[in-house]
OpenMM code with the backbone's topology and positions (N, CA, C; nanometers):
from openmm import Vec3, app, unit

residues = "MET PHE ASP ASP MET LYS GLU LEU ASN LEU GLU ILE ILE HIS LEU GLY ILE ASN ASN GLU ASN GLU GLU THR ALA ARG ALA VAL GLN GLU SER PHE CYS ARG LEU LEU SER LEU PRO GLY LYS ASP GLY ASN LYS SER VAL PHE ALA GLY SER VAL ILE GLU CYS VAL LYS LYS ASN TYR LEU GLY THR HIS GLY HIS ILE ALA LEU GLY THR ASP ASP ILE ASP THR ALA MET GLU VAL MET GLU LYS HIS GLY TYR THR PHE ASP LEU ASP THR LEU ALA THR ASP GLU ASN GLY VAL LYS LYS ALA VAL TYR LEU THR GLY GLU ILE GLY GLY PHE ALA ILE HIS LEU LEU LYS ARG".split()
positions = [
    Vec3(-8.6212, 8.8899, 8.9351),
    Vec3(-8.7650, 8.8761, 8.9124),
    Vec3(-8.8060, 8.8213, 8.7820),
    Vec3(-8.7322, 8.8581, 8.6635),
    Vec3(-8.7499, 8.8351, 8.5429),
    Vec3(-8.6389, 8.7105, 8.4948),
    Vec3(-8.6139, 8.6267, 8.5984),
    Vec3(-8.4775, 8.5473, 8.5317),
    Vec3(-8.4829, 8.4763, 8.4210),
    Vec3(-8.6043, 8.4295, 8.3815),
    Vec3(-8.6362, 8.3694, 8.2365),
    Vec3(-8.5974, 8.4515, 8.1295),
    Vec3(-8.6371, 8.5847, 8.1740),
    Vec3(-8.6228, 8.6948, 8.0354),
    Vec3(-8.4768, 8.6950, 8.0079),
    Vec3(-8.4237, 8.7183, 8.1470),
    Vec3(-8.2557, 8.7261, 8.1365),
    Vec3(-8.1979, 8.6218, 8.0976),
    Vec3(-8.2324, 8.5063, 8.0921),
    Vec3(-8.1595, 8.3768, 8.0457),
    Vec3(-8.1883, 8.3786, 7.8857),
    Vec3(-8.2739, 8.4670, 7.8231),
    Vec3(-8.2931, 8.4682, 7.6596),
    Vec3(-8.1521, 8.5360, 7.6262),
    Vec3(-8.0920, 8.5734, 7.6912),
    Vec3(-7.9803, 8.6557, 7.6368),
    Vec3(-7.9963, 8.7318, 7.5180),
    Vec3(-8.0973, 8.8251, 7.5376),
    Vec3(-8.1213, 8.9116, 7.4304),
    Vec3(-8.0217, 9.0082, 7.4087),
    Vec3(-7.9907, 9.0719, 7.3059),
    Vec3(-7.9246, 9.1692, 7.2553),
    Vec3(-7.9621, 9.2542, 7.1340),
    Vec3(-7.9320, 9.3842, 7.1336),
    Vec3(-7.9603, 9.4374, 7.0179),
    Vec3(-7.8546, 9.4077, 6.9079),
    Vec3(-7.9201, 9.3851, 6.7940),
    Vec3(-7.8656, 9.3664, 6.6771),
    Vec3(-7.8389, 9.4864, 6.5849),
    Vec3(-7.9654, 9.5438, 6.5563),
    Vec3(-7.9590, 9.6677, 6.4768),
    Vec3(-8.0427, 9.7471, 6.5093),
    Vec3(-8.0220, 9.8766, 6.4702),
    Vec3(-8.1417, 9.9692, 6.4723),
    Vec3(-8.2002, 10.0153, 6.3152),
    Vec3(-8.3422, 9.9677, 6.2937),
    Vec3(-8.4027, 10.0220, 6.1634),
    Vec3(-8.4416, 10.1803, 6.1692),
    Vec3(-8.4290, 10.2507, 6.0728),
    Vec3(-8.4784, 10.3634, 6.0351),
    Vec3(-8.5628, 10.3952, 5.9555),
    Vec3(-8.6760, 10.4268, 5.9577),
    Vec3(-8.7860, 10.4244, 5.8614),
    Vec3(-8.7354, 10.5547, 5.7730),
    Vec3(-8.7810, 10.5516, 5.6457),
    Vec3(-8.7311, 10.6605, 5.5534),
    Vec3(-8.8478, 10.6565, 5.4641),
    Vec3(-8.8757, 10.7880, 5.4082),
    Vec3(-8.9755, 10.7693, 5.2684),
    Vec3(-8.9511, 10.7316, 5.1694),
    Vec3(-8.8025, 10.7213, 5.1431),
    Vec3(-8.7989, 10.6424, 4.9998),
    Vec3(-8.6420, 10.6084, 5.0054),
    Vec3(-8.5970, 10.5675, 4.8916),
    Vec3(-8.4755, 10.4868, 4.8741),
    Vec3(-8.3765, 10.5963, 4.8962),
    Vec3(-8.3906, 10.7450, 4.8129),
    Vec3(-8.3112, 10.8282, 4.8312),
    Vec3(-8.2760, 10.8934, 4.9432),
    Vec3(-8.3883, 10.8949, 5.0405),
    Vec3(-8.3563, 10.9395, 5.1873),
    Vec3(-8.3136, 10.8529, 5.2523),
    Vec3(-8.3238, 10.7132, 5.2242),
    Vec3(-8.2665, 10.5965, 5.3086),
    Vec3(-8.0911, 10.6103, 5.2765),
    Vec3(-8.0694, 10.6415, 5.1480),
    Vec3(-7.8988, 10.6377, 5.1062),
    Vec3(-7.8416, 10.7572, 5.1709),
    Vec3(-7.9114, 10.8859, 5.2029),
    Vec3(-7.8588, 10.9787, 5.2644),
    Vec3(-7.8300, 10.9715, 5.3918),
    Vec3(-7.9314, 10.8904, 5.4557),
    Vec3(-7.9330, 10.8329, 5.6163),
    Vec3(-7.7939, 10.7569, 5.6159),
    Vec3(-7.8175, 10.6366, 5.5562),
    Vec3(-7.6957, 10.5607, 5.5324),
    Vec3(-7.5544, 10.6226, 5.5136),
    Vec3(-7.5498, 10.7129, 5.4228),
    Vec3(-7.4116, 10.7740, 5.3972),
    Vec3(-7.3638, 10.8623, 5.5247),
    Vec3(-7.4667, 10.9268, 5.6009),
    Vec3(-7.4375, 10.9970, 5.6975),
    Vec3(-7.3591, 10.9158, 5.8485),
    Vec3(-7.4345, 10.7932, 5.8381),
    Vec3(-7.3976, 10.6989, 5.9238),
    Vec3(-7.2851, 10.6476, 5.9025),
    Vec3(-7.2432, 10.6168, 5.7941),
    Vec3(-7.1210, 10.5626, 5.7199),
    Vec3(-7.0108, 10.6557, 5.7603),
    Vec3(-7.0312, 10.7451, 5.7101),
    Vec3(-6.9298, 10.8725, 5.7536),
    Vec3(-6.8926, 10.9001, 5.8925),
    Vec3(-7.0266, 10.9044, 5.9741),
    Vec3(-6.9927, 10.9296, 6.1240),
    Vec3(-6.8994, 10.8323, 6.1994),
    Vec3(-6.9525, 10.6977, 6.1733),
    Vec3(-6.8984, 10.5817, 6.2321),
    Vec3(-6.7704, 10.5006, 6.1620),
    Vec3(-6.7478, 10.5700, 6.0420),
    Vec3(-6.6586, 10.5200, 5.9387),
    Vec3(-6.7050, 10.3343, 5.9313),
    Vec3(-6.8104, 10.3325, 5.8867),
    Vec3(-6.8814, 10.2154, 5.8636),
    Vec3(-6.8929, 10.1770, 5.6890),
    Vec3(-6.8801, 10.0545, 5.6521),
    Vec3(-6.8920, 10.0365, 5.5265),
    Vec3(-7.0446, 10.0295, 5.4849),
    Vec3(-7.0822, 10.0673, 5.3791),
    Vec3(-7.2160, 10.0369, 5.3307),
    Vec3(-7.2540, 9.9088, 5.2423),
    Vec3(-7.3706, 9.8764, 5.2822),
    Vec3(-7.4112, 9.7467, 5.2064),
    Vec3(-7.5344, 9.7779, 5.1722),
    Vec3(-7.5769, 9.7374, 5.0602),
    Vec3(-7.7107, 9.7286, 4.9727),
    Vec3(-7.8200, 9.6208, 5.0118),
    Vec3(-7.9341, 9.6453, 5.0182),
    Vec3(-8.0041, 9.5342, 5.0314),
    Vec3(-8.1374, 9.5557, 4.9434),
    Vec3(-8.2359, 9.4658, 4.9511),
    Vec3(-8.3706, 9.4838, 4.8696),
    Vec3(-8.4476, 9.6047, 4.8972),
    Vec3(-8.4865, 9.5997, 5.0594),
    Vec3(-8.5819, 9.6716, 5.1191),
    Vec3(-8.5131, 9.7891, 5.1934),
    Vec3(-8.3756, 9.7711, 5.1876),
    Vec3(-8.3169, 9.8685, 5.2913),
    Vec3(-8.1321, 9.8583, 5.2561),
    Vec3(-8.0887, 9.9732, 5.3119),
    Vec3(-7.9122, 9.9653, 5.3025),
    Vec3(-7.9061, 9.9971, 5.4290),
    Vec3(-7.7694, 9.9217, 5.4657),
    Vec3(-7.7101, 9.9347, 5.6022),
    Vec3(-7.5703, 10.0361, 5.5898),
    Vec3(-7.5671, 10.0617, 5.7221),
    Vec3(-7.4388, 10.1323, 5.7372),
    Vec3(-7.3644, 10.0104, 5.8477),
    Vec3(-7.2610, 9.9395, 5.8006),
    Vec3(-7.2251, 9.8554, 5.8960),
    Vec3(-7.3278, 9.7326, 5.9083),
    Vec3(-7.3216, 9.6811, 6.0120),
    Vec3(-7.4440, 9.5802, 6.0498),
    Vec3(-7.5263, 9.6558, 6.1396),
    Vec3(-7.5270, 9.7512, 6.2009),
    Vec3(-7.5910, 9.8226, 6.3291),
    Vec3(-7.6717, 9.9208, 6.2602),
    Vec3(-7.6803, 9.9816, 6.1769),
    Vec3(-7.7863, 10.0711, 6.1289),
    Vec3(-7.8627, 10.0209, 5.9818),
    Vec3(-7.9775, 9.9941, 5.9962),
    Vec3(-8.0512, 9.9602, 5.8915),
    Vec3(-8.1492, 10.0742, 5.8547),
    Vec3(-8.1190, 10.1245, 5.7093),
    Vec3(-8.2346, 10.2498, 5.6678),
    Vec3(-8.3150, 10.2024, 5.5645),
    Vec3(-8.4346, 10.1577, 5.6238),
    Vec3(-8.5394, 10.1063, 5.5462),
    Vec3(-8.5768, 10.2066, 5.4479),
    Vec3(-8.5801, 10.1382, 5.3312),
    Vec3(-8.6235, 10.2510, 5.1902),
    Vec3(-8.7865, 10.3016, 5.2039),
    Vec3(-8.8511, 10.2736, 5.2987),
    Vec3(-8.9918, 10.3135, 5.3134),
    Vec3(-9.0382, 10.3161, 5.4539),
    Vec3(-9.1421, 10.3700, 5.4949),
    Vec3(-9.2115, 10.3689, 5.6351),
    Vec3(-9.2722, 10.2213, 5.6294),
    Vec3(-9.1799, 10.1854, 5.7358),
    Vec3(-9.2777, 10.0312, 5.7662),
    Vec3(-9.2897, 10.0565, 5.9239),
    Vec3(-9.2968, 9.9117, 5.9731),
    Vec3(-9.3381, 9.9238, 6.1464),
    Vec3(-9.2654, 10.0160, 6.2229),
    Vec3(-9.3263, 10.0657, 6.3027),
    Vec3(-9.2590, 10.1493, 6.4074),
    Vec3(-9.2899, 10.3107, 6.3574),
    Vec3(-9.3162, 10.4029, 6.4582),
    Vec3(-9.3494, 10.5451, 6.4040),
    Vec3(-9.2033, 10.5751, 6.3533),
    Vec3(-9.0790, 10.5656, 6.4278),
    Vec3(-8.9405, 10.5860, 6.3722),
    Vec3(-8.8793, 10.4945, 6.3180),
    Vec3(-8.9333, 10.3598, 6.3439),
    Vec3(-8.8418, 10.2457, 6.2879),
    Vec3(-8.8521, 10.1299, 6.3862),
    Vec3(-8.7412, 10.0332, 6.3753),
    Vec3(-8.7631, 9.9537, 6.4503),
    Vec3(-8.6217, 9.9277, 6.4983),
    Vec3(-8.6342, 9.8047, 6.6334),
    Vec3(-8.4936, 9.7778, 6.6963),
    Vec3(-8.5212, 9.6013, 6.6910),
    Vec3(-8.3967, 9.5465, 6.6469),
    Vec3(-8.3785, 9.4099, 6.6174),
    Vec3(-8.3113, 9.3585, 6.7391),
    Vec3(-8.3742, 9.2316, 6.7928),
    Vec3(-8.3269, 9.1789, 6.9213),
    Vec3(-8.2640, 9.0386, 6.8940),
    Vec3(-8.1639, 8.9989, 6.8984),
    Vec3(-8.0920, 8.8660, 6.8603),
    Vec3(-8.1192, 8.7718, 6.9510),
    Vec3(-8.1645, 8.6745, 6.9210),
    Vec3(-8.1751, 8.5408, 7.0143),
    Vec3(-8.1264, 8.4126, 6.9421),
    Vec3(-8.0884, 8.3267, 7.0078),
    Vec3(-8.0528, 8.1898, 6.9435),
    Vec3(-8.1787, 8.1175, 6.9256),
    Vec3(-8.2865, 8.1191, 6.9748),
    Vec3(-8.4047, 8.0374, 6.9496),
    Vec3(-8.5368, 8.1137, 6.9614),
    Vec3(-8.5845, 8.1690, 6.8489),
    Vec3(-8.7102, 8.2445, 6.8773),
    Vec3(-8.8154, 8.1852, 6.9118),
    Vec3(-8.8554, 8.0529, 6.9055),
    Vec3(-8.9415, 7.9998, 6.9765),
    Vec3(-8.9601, 7.9944, 7.1300),
    Vec3(-8.8384, 7.9567, 7.1834),
    Vec3(-8.8211, 7.9601, 7.3146),
    Vec3(-8.8499, 8.1274, 7.3658),
    Vec3(-8.7946, 8.2049, 7.3011),
    Vec3(-8.7949, 8.3529, 7.3325),
    Vec3(-8.9350, 8.4192, 7.3348),
    Vec3(-9.0420, 8.3440, 7.2505),
    Vec3(-9.1784, 8.3899, 7.2036),
    Vec3(-9.2271, 8.3184, 7.3282),
    Vec3(-9.1880, 8.2199, 7.3903),
    Vec3(-9.2785, 8.1347, 7.4724),
    Vec3(-9.2832, 8.2140, 7.6042),
    Vec3(-9.1345, 8.2574, 7.6351),
    Vec3(-9.0933, 8.3160, 7.7571),
    Vec3(-9.1608, 8.4580, 7.7792),
    Vec3(-9.1625, 8.5385, 7.6446),
    Vec3(-9.1826, 8.6404, 7.6446),
    Vec3(-9.3489, 8.6775, 7.6789),
    Vec3(-9.4234, 8.5614, 7.6001),
    Vec3(-9.5842, 8.5637, 7.6204),
    Vec3(-9.6166, 8.5437, 7.7387),
    Vec3(-9.5230, 8.4799, 7.8635),
    Vec3(-9.5304, 8.4541, 7.9737),
    Vec3(-9.5457, 8.5890, 8.0520),
    Vec3(-9.4977, 8.6787, 7.9913),
    Vec3(-9.4604, 8.8167, 8.0442),
    Vec3(-9.5563, 8.9196, 7.9835),
    Vec3(-9.6485, 8.8568, 7.9195),
    Vec3(-9.7595, 8.9430, 7.8760),
    Vec3(-9.7135, 8.9984, 7.7370),
    Vec3(-9.5992, 8.9719, 7.6775),
    Vec3(-9.5842, 9.0296, 7.5177),
    Vec3(-9.6721, 8.9541, 7.4198),
    Vec3(-9.6977, 8.9822, 7.3208),
    Vec3(-9.7852, 8.9344, 7.2118),
    Vec3(-9.7152, 8.9684, 7.0747),
    Vec3(-9.7108, 8.8885, 6.9953),
    Vec3(-9.6409, 8.8884, 6.8663),
    Vec3(-9.7571, 8.9068, 6.7456),
    Vec3(-9.6801, 8.9772, 6.6197),
    Vec3(-9.7733, 9.0071, 6.5178),
    Vec3(-9.7134, 8.8878, 6.4011),
    Vec3(-9.7926, 8.7839, 6.3979),
    Vec3(-9.7614, 8.6573, 6.3487),
    Vec3(-9.7665, 8.6778, 6.1922),
    Vec3(-9.8476, 8.8062, 6.1434),
    Vec3(-9.8255, 8.8258, 6.0150),
    Vec3(-9.6877, 8.8550, 5.9786),
    Vec3(-9.5953, 8.9007, 6.0655),
    Vec3(-9.4639, 8.9506, 6.0264),
    Vec3(-9.3560, 8.8255, 6.0610),
    Vec3(-9.4096, 8.7004, 6.0779),
    Vec3(-9.3394, 8.5840, 6.1224),
    Vec3(-9.2637, 8.5433, 5.9583),
    Vec3(-9.1212, 8.5296, 5.9872),
    Vec3(-9.0543, 8.5048, 5.8673),
    Vec3(-8.9607, 8.3490, 5.8902),
    Vec3(-8.9838, 8.2671, 5.7930),
    Vec3(-8.9161, 8.1325, 5.8093),
    Vec3(-8.8079, 8.0991, 5.7208),
    Vec3(-8.7328, 8.0182, 5.7501),
    Vec3(-8.6414, 7.9542, 5.6423),
    Vec3(-8.6866, 7.8497, 5.5691),
    Vec3(-8.6444, 7.7995, 5.4685),
    Vec3(-8.6842, 7.6864, 5.3789),
    Vec3(-8.7026, 7.5583, 5.4614),
    Vec3(-8.6927, 7.5477, 5.5750),
    Vec3(-8.7115, 7.4543, 5.6594),
    Vec3(-8.8160, 7.4843, 5.7486),
    Vec3(-8.8817, 7.5912, 5.7426),
    Vec3(-8.9787, 7.6367, 5.8551),
    Vec3(-8.9381, 7.6763, 5.9841),
    Vec3(-8.7928, 7.7141, 5.9869),
    Vec3(-8.7520, 7.7283, 6.1312),
    Vec3(-8.7793, 7.9199, 6.1289),
    Vec3(-8.8261, 7.9598, 6.2371),
    Vec3(-8.8368, 8.0765, 6.2449),
    Vec3(-8.7035, 8.1666, 6.2272),
    Vec3(-8.7238, 8.3032, 6.1714),
    Vec3(-8.6009, 8.3615, 6.1318),
    Vec3(-8.6252, 8.4993, 6.2174),
    Vec3(-8.7647, 8.5607, 6.2113),
    Vec3(-8.7881, 8.6862, 6.2707),
    Vec3(-8.9213, 8.7075, 6.3126),
    Vec3(-8.9696, 8.7592, 6.3817),
    Vec3(-9.1067, 8.8094, 6.4124),
    Vec3(-9.1102, 8.9096, 6.4940),
    Vec3(-9.2173, 9.0255, 6.4603),
    Vec3(-9.2299, 9.1428, 6.5507),
    Vec3(-9.3275, 9.1464, 6.6432),
    Vec3(-9.2689, 9.1949, 6.7672),
    Vec3(-9.3782, 9.2072, 6.8800),
    Vec3(-9.5005, 9.2843, 6.8307),
    Vec3(-9.6044, 9.2905, 6.8959),
    Vec3(-9.7030, 9.3774, 6.8422),
    Vec3(-9.7154, 9.5148, 6.9284),
    Vec3(-9.7315, 9.6172, 6.8591),
    Vec3(-9.7355, 9.7561, 6.9072),
    Vec3(-9.5635, 9.8131, 6.9185),
    Vec3(-9.5388, 9.8973, 6.9881),
    Vec3(-9.4113, 9.9719, 6.9890),
    Vec3(-9.3990, 10.0092, 7.1277),
    Vec3(-9.2455, 10.0341, 7.1424),
    Vec3(-9.1977, 10.0919, 7.2690),
    Vec3(-9.1284, 10.2318, 7.2170),
    Vec3(-9.1828, 10.3173, 7.2676),
    Vec3(-9.0812, 10.4477, 7.2436),
    Vec3(-9.1019, 10.4818, 7.0972),
    Vec3(-9.2046, 10.4380, 7.0360),
    Vec3(-9.2069, 10.4775, 6.9116),
    Vec3(-9.1397, 10.3721, 6.8120),
    Vec3(-9.0863, 10.2766, 6.8502),
    Vec3(-9.0143, 10.1683, 6.7561),
    Vec3(-9.0861, 10.0358, 6.7729),
    Vec3(-9.0910, 9.9605, 6.6705),
    Vec3(-9.1254, 9.8293, 6.6559),
    Vec3(-9.0047, 9.7574, 6.7161),
    Vec3(-9.0310, 9.6497, 6.7745),
    Vec3(-8.9370, 9.5549, 6.8151),
    Vec3(-8.9555, 9.4300, 6.7371),
    Vec3(-8.8453, 9.3805, 6.6760),
    Vec3(-8.8512, 9.2153, 6.6324),
    Vec3(-8.7729, 9.1412, 6.6957),
    Vec3(-8.7841, 9.0188, 6.6982),
    Vec3(-8.6729, 8.9064, 6.7349),
    Vec3(-8.6125, 8.8705, 6.6073),
    Vec3(-8.4817, 8.8291, 6.6231),
    Vec3(-8.4060, 8.8071, 6.4960),
    Vec3(-8.3242, 8.6952, 6.5360),
    Vec3(-8.3293, 8.5792, 6.4570),
    Vec3(-8.2330, 8.4504, 6.5122),
    Vec3(-8.1035, 8.5023, 6.4521),
    Vec3(-8.0044, 8.4957, 6.5697),
    Vec3(-7.8616, 8.5080, 6.5554),
    Vec3(-7.7936, 8.4112, 6.4617),
] * unit.nanometer
topology = app.Topology()
chain = topology.addChain("A")
for resn in residues:
    res = topology.addResidue(resn, chain)
    for name in ("N", "CA", "C"):
        topology.addAtom(name, app.Element.getBySymbol(name[0]), res)
């Protein structure tokens, strides 16, 4: 039915969890690092437990956080997804120094989570 969506080969890259502040984000990170035996990694806006759990240092998009879906080609993914009624928040579009799309959020939420495409 949605063969073109299937061909995008989207995969869950990470789960982002919103937190009130850096202290709370670090506590969540520590819990997941212990639970899953993952190394911690610091970032500017978030801290990670391995590469799969992103603990955002503030409340950002999504009631609960976000789910990052990996794709090889964001332009193609956007085109196909738009055919199926998905829309994108272009204010969230991130590009590299050459103008190649790196990430973009879908409009709205699914189950309280914002969804964003992330270039693999």
